[in-house]
C-alpha positions in Angstrom: 0.0 0.1 0.0 1.5 3.2 -0.9 2.3 5.8 1.8 0.2 8.7 1.8 2.4 10.4 4.0 5.2 10.1 1.6 4.4 13.5 -0.6 4.2 15.4 3.2 7.4 14.1 4.1 9.1 15.4 0.6 7.9 18.6 1.2 8.9 18.7 4.9 12.7 17.6 3.9 12.8 20.3 0.9 11.8 23.0 3.1 14.2 22.1 5.9 16.9 21.3 3.7 18.0 24.8 3.2 17.6 25.7 6.6 20.0 22.8 7.6 22.6 24.0 4.7 22.1 27.7 5.5 23.0 26.8 9.4 26.1 24.8 8.3 27.2 27.6 6.3 26.7 30.2 9.0 28.7 27.9 11.3 31.5 27.8 8.9 31.6 31.4 8.3 31.7 31.6 12.0 34.9 28.8 12.3 37.0 30.8 9.4 36.6 34.2 11.4 37.6 32.7 14.7 40.3 30.6 13.3 41.5 33.7 11.4 41.0 36.1 14.7 43.3 33.4 16.5 46.1 33.7 14.2 45.8 37.5 14.2 46.2 37.3 18.1 48.9 35.1 17.8 51.1 36.9 15.5 50.5 39.8 17.7 51.7 38.4 20.7 54.8 37.4 19.0 56.3 40.7 18.4 56.7 43.5 20.7 53.9 46.0 20.7 53.7 48.6 23.4 49.6 48.3 23.3 48.2 47.9 26.5 45.6 44.4 26.3 42.5 46.6 26.1 44.0 48.2 22.8 44.8 45.0 21.5 41.4 43.7 22.0 39.9 46.7 20.7 42.0 46.0 17.6 41.0 42.5 17.1 37.4 43.2 17.7 37.8 45.8 14.5 38.9 43.1 12.5 36.0 41.2 13.8 33.4 43.4 12.7 34.9 44.1 9.2 35.2 40.6 8.5 31.9 39.5 9.4 30.5 41.7 6.3 29.1 39.8 3.0 29.2 36.3 4.6 26.9 35.1 1.7 29.7 36.0 -0.8 30.9 32.7 -3.2 34.4 33.9 -2.3 34.1 34.4 1.5 36.6 31.5 2.4 39.0 33.0 -0.1 39.0 36.1 1.2 39.1 35.0 5.1 42.4 33.0 3.8 43.9 36.4 2.5 43.7 38.2 5.9 44.8 35.2 7.7 48.1 34.9 5.2 48.7 38.6 4.7 48.2 39.6 8.3 51.6 38.7 9.3 53.8 40.6 6.8 51.5 43.7 7.4 51.7 43.3 11.1 55.4 43.4 11.0 55.3 46.5 8.3 54.4 49.5 10.5 56.0 50.4 14.0 53.4 50.4 16.8 53.8 52.9 19.8 52.1 53.9 22.9 50.7 56.9 20.8 47.0 56.7 21.2 46.2 59.2 18.1 48.7 56.6 15.9 46.7 54.1 17.6 43.4 55.2 16.1 45.2 55.3 12.7 46.2 51.7 12.6 42.4 50.6 13.7 41.1 52.7 10.9 43.6 51.2 8.5 43.1 47.6 8.9 39.3 48.5 9.3 39.8 49.9 5.7 41.9 47.2 4.3 39.7 44.0 5.4 36.2 45.9 4.7 37.8 46.5 1.2 38.9 43.1 1.0 35.5 41.8 1.9 33.4 44.1 -0.1 35.4 44.6 -3.4 34.9 42.4 -6.2 36.9 39.4 -6.6 39.6 39.1 -9.1 39.6 36.1 -11.4 43.2 34.7 -11.9 43.2 36.3 -15.4 42.8 39.8 -13.6 45.5 38.9 -11.1 47.6 38.1 -13.6 46.9 41.4 -15.4 47.9 43.3 -12.7 51.3 41.5 -12.2 51.6 42.3 -15.7 50.8 45.9 -14.8 53.1 46.3 -11.9 55.9 44.5 -14.1 55.5 47.2 -17.0 55.4 50.1 -14.3 58.7 48.9 -12.6 60.2 48.0 -16.2 59.7 51.7 -17.3 61.0 53.2 -14.1 64.2 51.0 -14.2 64.8 52.0 -17.7 64.4 55.7 -17.2 66.9 55.2 -13.8 69.6 53.9 -16.3 68.8 56.8 -18.7 69.1 59.1 -15.8 72.1 58.0 -14.3 73.9 56.2 -16.9 76.8 55.3 -14.5 74.4 52.9 -12.6 75.5 49.1 -13.0 72.5 47.9 -14.8 73.0 44.0 -13.2 72.5 46.1 -10.1 69.4 47.9 -11.2 67.9 44.7 -12.5 68.5 42.8 -9.2 66.7 45.6 -7.4 64.0 45.7 -9.7 63.3 41.9 -9.6 63.6 42.2 -5.5 60.7 44.8 -5.4 58.5 42.9 -8.0 58.9 39.7 -6.1 57.3 41.4 -3.0 54.9 42.8 -4.9 54.0 39.4 -6.5 53.7 37.9 -3.3 51.2 40.5 -2.1 49.0 40.0 -5.0 48.7 36.1 -4.1 47.6 37.5 -0.7 45.8 41.3 -1.3 45.3 42.2 2.1 46.3 45.8 1.2 43.9 47.3 -1.8 46.3 48.2 -4.4 47.0 44.7 -4.7 43.5 43.4 -5.2 42.4 44.6 -8.5 43.8 45.2 -11.6 44.0 49.3 -12.7 43.0 50.9 -15.9 45.4 51.7 -18.9 45.0 55.5 -18.0 46.1 54.8 -14.5 49.1 52.9 -15.5 49.9 55.8 -17.9 49.1 58.4 -15.0 51.6 56.5 -12.6 54.4 56.5 -15.5 54.0 60.6 -16.0 54.1 61.0 -12.0 57.2 59.0 -12.1 59.0 60.8 -14.6 58.2 64.1 -12.9 60.0 62.9 -9.9 63.2 62.9 -11.8 64.8 65.7 -9.2 63.6 63.8 -6.5 65.9 61.0 -7.6 68.5 63.3 -7.7 68.1 64.1 -4.0 68.2 60.4 -3.2 71.7 60.2 -5.3 73.1 63.1 -3.3 72.0 61.7 0.3 73.8 58.4 -0.5 77.0 60.2 -1.2 76.7 61.1 -4.6 78.3 64.6 -5.9 76.7 67.7 -6.7 77.2 67.4 -10.2 76.1 64.1 -12.0 78.6 62.0 -14.1 77.5 61.9 -17.6 79.2 58.8 -18.5 80.0 55.2 -16.8 83.7 55.8 -16.8 83.5 59.2 -14.8 82.3 57.3 -12.0 84.0 54.6 -9.8 82.2 51.2 -9.4 80.1 50.8 -6.2 77.4 48.0 -6.9 76.0 48.5 -3.1 75.3 52.1 -3.8 73.6 51.4 -7.1 71.5 48.8 -5.5 70.4 51.4 -2.9 69.9 54.1 -5.2 67.6 51.8 -7.3 65.9 50.6 -4.3 65.1 53.8 -2.7 63.9 55.2 -6.2 61.4 52.2 -7.2 60.0 52.9 -3.4 58.4 55.8 -5.0 56.2 53.6 -7.1 54.3 52.6 -4.7 53.0 55.6 -3.5 52.1 56.9 -7.2 49.8 53.6 -7.4 48.3 54.7 -4.1 47.4 57.9 -5.8 45.0 56.3 -8.7 43.4 53.7 -6.2 40.9 53.4 -3.8 39.6 56.1 -2.2 40.6 56.4 1.5 37.1 56.3 3.7 35.9 59.2 5.7 36.7 57.1 9.2 40.4 56.7 8.0 40.8 60.6 6.8 39.3 61.6 10.2 41.8 59.3 12.0 44.6 60.9 10.0 43.4 64.1 11.0 43.3 63.2 14.7 46.8 62.4 14.8 47.9 65.6 12.9 45.8 67.5 15.5 47.6 65.9 18.4 51.0 66.0 17.0 
């Protein structure tokens, strides 16, 4: 005899399945957040940071609130993993002090970075490769113009400094916690960065002089004694200007971050 309740059971199961899977998804997202925050706290505990425990807890809670956004995104797990993998190098990149206004800047900055990571369209692998190619194009342009501006530089040292710089950029594109490494730029933005770099040629002369160069630049390589370390340092410090130029054409700083910067400036 056919089970007269079978159709009803089917309807009930169909109704319950979305709720069951939704609970599982929420639970998985919650676990990802907690695991990531544990990694963040472990990282913070390993290095010296003259922040009171209250500040540290506040910093972690800032990350928690920012990372909890956009749970339903299909790339949510990947985004959280980027934060986990990218946080250590980010944490080690800035100086921690007991200055509260500066601390507020750090809190606002990590909030911006995490909200941008969780709220911006996730890049495809093709888009990531495009961003790598754009960084390569910009750094190639810069290193070539350095050799034209300072013909006495050892091309091997320029190439080595450029390669070291780009390798750091590529690693950050793989874990793009920092906004400038998440999405490719437009061709107009790439051209603008190159033009701004060209306009900074006199700033690079200042770098040369600060590293011990003479007041007048040699016009030929033979006029300058070989100094591989100096050539490497000049190239690296000059190329460090590029990232600031990239920042000028990509994500607008949120109001809360600008406010934190203003608070620090007023307290100085």
